[in-house]
N, C-alpha and C positions, 0 to 999 in steps of 0.2 A: 555458560552459555555463549559469553562473549567471545571466548576463544575459538568455539565451534562455529561461529557464524562466518568464519573467513576460509575460503577454499584454499587459498595459497598463503604461505608464510609472509610473503613481502616481495618488494621489487626485485630482489635477488633471485627469486624462484621463477620468475617470468621470463619466457624466452624471447618476448619482444621488449627491446630497451624502452623504459618508460618515457624518456625524452622523445623518442620517435613517436610514441603513441600519443602523447600530449600535443605535440606540434601538428602532427597529421590530423588529429581529431579537430583541432581549433580551425585549421585551414579549410578542412571539409565543411565545417560548420559555417565559417565566414563565406565561402564561395556559395553554399546552398541558400544562405540569407541574401546574397547579391542577386543569385538568379531569381529568387522569389520577387525581389523588388522589382526586376526588370522584365519578368516573363509572366508574373501573376499580378495582374493590374486590378482585377475586380474580384469581389467575394465569390467564392465557388463552393464552399461547404454547405450543405443543406441537410440538416438532421431529419427534415421531413421527406427526404427523397424516398421514392417507392421501394427501392431496392429490388431484390430478387425473392420471390416468394418460397419459403421452405416447403419442401414436398409435403402433401397432405398427410401421408402416414406419420411422417416424423413429427408434424405439427399436432396431430391428435394425441400422440404419445407425450409430447412435451406439456401440453396443456391438460391432459387427462386428470380428473380429480383423483384417480386411483394412483396415478404417479406421484402426485403432490403427497398424497396421504401416506404412501409408503416412505417417501423421503422424510416426512415430519415424524413419523414413528421411529424411524430408524435414528434420527437426530436426537430425539429425546432419550432413546435406549443408550446411545453411544455416550451422550452427556452424563446420564446416571451411572453408567460404567466406569467412566474417567473418574467421577467423585468417589466411587467405591474404591477403585484402584488406589486413588490418592490417599484415602483414609485408612484403608487396611493392607495395603501394599507396603513393600519396603521404603524406608525413609530415604535410602541411597538413591540419588538421581541415576547413579550409573546402572542400577537394577530396576527402577521404576520408569515406565514409559510415559508417565504423565507430563513432565516437562516437554518431552519431545512432540507429544500430541498437540500441546498449545503452541510451542515455538515454531515447529515445523509444520505440523498438520494444518493448524488453523492460520497462524500468522503469515506463513508462505505458501503452503499448498492450496488453500482456499483462494488466496489471492491471485495466484498464477492461473488457477482454474477460472477465475472471474475474469481475468485478462483474456482468456481463450474463448470461453463459452457464455459469459454474461454474468449477472449478479447471483453468484452462487449462494452467498450467505442469506440473501433475501428468501430463497427457498429452503435453505437447509437450517435456518436459525431455530435451535430448540425453545428459545424463548417465544419467538412468534408462533411455532407450533402449539404450545401450551396456551398461549393467549387465544388463539383461534378456537381452541377446543373449549375454552372457558366461555368465550363469547357464544359458541354454538349451544352451550347449555343454558346460557341466560337469555338466549334469542336476541342478542345484541349485535349490531354490525361491528367488526373489529376496528373500523376507523373511528368509531365513537368513543370518547373519552370523557372523563369527569370535568376536565378543564380544557380551555383552549391553548394550544401551544403559541407562544408569542413569535411573530414574524421575525423580530429584531434579534431573537436568539440564533437563528439560522443554524450553522453547523458549529457553533462554538462549544455545546456540550459534547458533540462528537470529538472535536480537537482536544478537549480536556480528557476524555477517555482514552484517546490514542497516546497522549502524553503519559497518562498513568501506565500504560503498557510498556512504552519505550523506555520510560523511568525504572520500571521493575527490570527490564532487560539489561539497561546500560548503566544505571546508577546505583541500584539497591545492592547491598553487600552480598546478598546470597541469591542472585537472579535464578539460579538453576536448581535450588531447593524446591522439594515437593510441596513443603508447606507454604513457601511463598507463592508458588504457582496456583495452589488451591486457594489461597485467600484472594488473589486476584479474580480468579474464576468465579468464585462465590459472590464476590462484590460485584462482578460485571452481571451475573444472573440476577442478583437482587435489584440492582439498579435499573436495568432494562426491563425487568418485570414491572416494577413499580411505575416506570415511565410509560409503559403500554397501557397500564390500567388506568392512569390519570390523564394521559394525552392522546391515547389511541395509537394508530399505526404510524401517525406522523412522528412519533418519538423514534420508532425504529428507522424511518427514513432520514431523519435529520440529527438524531443524538446518539444512536448506537454506533460506537466507533468502528466495530467489525463491519456492520452493514454499509456505513457510509464509505469505508475504505474499499470494500468489495464492489460497490456500485460505481464508485469513482473509477476504478480500474476497468470496470465492465463497458465503460463509454469508448474503450479502446477496441473492444471486441468486434468481430465482424457480424455478430448477432444483434438484432434490434427489433423494433416493433414498429409497425405501420400505425396509421392513423386510426385504423379499426382495431388496433391492438393485436393483430396476427403477427407471429415471427417472421422476420425477413432476414436476408443477408445483405449488408450494406458495407460500403467503404468505411473502414474504422475512422478515419478522420471526420466524415459525416455523422456518425454517432458521437463522437467527441464534441463536436459543434453543439450539440443538444445538452451538453452539461449545465444544469441550472447554476446562475450566478448569485448565490445567495451570500449573506453575511457570514462570515468565518471560513469561507473557501479558501482564502490565502492561509489562514491559521492551519487548516487541516493539511494542505500541500506543504507548508513549511515544517510542520511537525515530522511529517513523513520523510521529507528530503533531508532535513537538518539532522535528524536522528541516524539516518542512515551515514550521513557524513561523519557524524560524530562517532559512530561505531568504528569507522575505519580509522579515524584520528586517535581513538583510545588505544589503538595497538602500537602507536609510536612508542619508543622506548623513551623519549623525553617526557611525554605526557605521564607515562607510568612512574617515572622517577620523581616528577612534580608531585604526584599523588602521594606517593610514599614519603617524600620529604615534608609534606604538610600535615601527614597523619598525626604526629604528636600534638598539633595544634588544632587542626581542623578535621572533622570526621571525614573519611575518604568518600562517604556517600554524599555529603554536601558539596565537596569539590567536584565530583562527577555530575552532580545535579546542576551545579552552576555552568560547567562546560556544556552540558547538553542544552541548557537554556540560551546560551551565548549562540551556539550553531543554529538553533531554530530561529531565534531573534534575527541574526544576521541574513538568514535566507530569506525570511518573511519581510524583513526591512529593505533589503536591497531590491527584491522584486517589486515591492509596493512604491518605492521611489522611482524606480525605472518606469514602471507602468504609468506613473503619473507625469513623467517628464515630457510632456508635449503641449503644444499650444493650440489655439483654435477651438477649444472646448470650454465651457463654463466651469466654474469652480465646483458646482455640485456634480457635473458629469466627470470631471477629473477624479474627484474623490471616489467615484464608482468604478474607475478603470481598473484598479487591482482585482477586484472580484470578478469583473467581466472578462479580464485575461487570465485568471487563474487556471483556466482549462488548459492553458499551454504548459503548465507544469506536470500535468498528469502523464503525458509521455516520458518525461524525465523521471518522474517517480518510478514508473514501470521500468524503465531502463536500468535504473539503479537497484531495483528490486531482483530482476534477473541477473545482473552483474554480481551483486553482493551475496545473493543467496542461492545461487544455482547449484554450487556444489553442496552446500548445506542441505538443500532439499533432496538432491538425488542420493547422497551418500549417507548422511546423518538420518536421514529419513529411513533408509533401510535398517539403520540400527535401532531406531524406534519401533519399526515393524517387528524385528527379531525379539525385542523386549516383550512384545505382546504375546509371544509365545508361552511366557511364564509371567502374567502380569501381576500376580500377588506373591511372586518368589516362593511357590510351593514345590517346585520341581516339576511343573506341568510341561508339556511339549504340545501345545496346540497347533494343529495344522502342520506338524512335523517341521517346525522352523528352528528348532533349538540347535541343529548341527549346521545351520547355514552360516556363511560369513559374508560380511559387507563387501560388494564388488565396487572398487573404486573407479567409477566410469570415466570421471573427468580428470581427477588427480593424477591418474597415471598416463594422461595424454596432456601435458601442460601447455603444448602448443595450441591445441584445440581450446582449451579452457581460457587461456590468455586472448586469444582471438574472438571467442564468444563474449568475453567481458568487455573488450573494446567496442565490438559491433553493437552490443546492447546499449551500452552508454551513448555511442555515436547516433545510433538510429533513434533513440529516445529524444536525443537533443534536436535532430533535425526535424522530427515530428512536431516536437514542441514549438519550433521556430515557424514551421509552416502553420499550425494552428493560431499562433500569436499573430503572423501576418495577415491571415484571413480575417480574423476578428478585428484587427486594427483597421483594415479596409473598410469594414462596415461601421466602425465607431468613430473614426477620425475624419475630419474634413479633407478634401483632396489635397490642398496645398501643404498639409502637415503629415500626410500619410508616410512620406519618406523620413523626414526628421523626427517625426513622433515615435519612430521605432528604433532609433539608434541606440538609445540608452538601454532599451530591452535586448538588443543585440548583443551589446558589450556585456551585459549581465549575464546572459546565456553563454557566451564565450568564456566568461569567468568561471561560470559554473562547470563547464566543461574541463577547463584546465584543472581547477580545485578537485572536482570530483574524481578524475582520473589519477590525480597525484595522490589523493588520499586512499583510492581504492588500490593502487599499485604500491605505494609507499607504506601502507599499513601492514 
């Protein structure tokens, strides 16, 4: 699966010289930051802005109990089918669609959908659906649990869950095997179910890795809710400003961003040679795990240090700055999600759908898909693909800088608003250089 995650083989395949892309992106980010400093002098982002009301017919469909019920039933049925296919289908991942369903459909497809239309997994989660049904039978509100979720845990359980997934994808010896994918899926279902029973829906909101990831990206969607809970259309950066600043926010963002960077880095020949050279002494899984942890730690550490590098605030407030500014990493995560996995979603996603024509390898031809071929929509247009990658990364970084700047205006005293952001600017420029280099060089 690591190989399939890359749309292009490397820098030599790109019609845009990597050096030009790196220099242009860094200059664009630097100029945008300078423009923000001199033209954006007061906080402007308001997560409580009224927005534009969604038309009443659309609103009724979105919030209808029948709509939610159909989605819930469908999610449970699909999950059950995936488990059945994993158990009784072919053990060969080239013939079994289950790895593609998890890696492409859930990890990429659901997240891109959340970026476009809101927190998809919160609505489509099969575990939430079963939990709601159980609470309905017991006549107990879903929010109620047996124990209270401790506030200091924040998003740390979700960060651990996200790490378990990226570890499976990037460090485990057989990430694409049906048994490995099934083991992770069953573990996820079990842990999330127990968490919901013990702590109520707060577990899904703060500890379910897929829901936390989906909800995080949904803050960049144009869809939001007003104070009355009605769906509205709002500027994405206004929605982003409403991202909760909880413990573990940096850990979640660093896990997502660092793992994507490591995925690109792991395609470098020198890294592969190092893993092979160490294989007689150290298990390759341990080497890749160490590399993954280093990337995540560097991203989280650099951001935390840069966020704290300001004066004029108390020690207690300075310690809170990383989590309060963590929202600025969300556009960067979204940019790399699109740049890194766009080809994976559109082309390998088709291959997964074609495998669903015969999910149990019995010679079936469901929906007449057996004779269809994958249409290489982006790989056959390398110029479009390369440009989309650069734009996704660049737009993500510019939006991240804008969000960080606005939040700094609200948090920092006037005399430190300029100097207090310099370290953060340099860090984001460094993320731009490094991210594009890894994305293109890998």
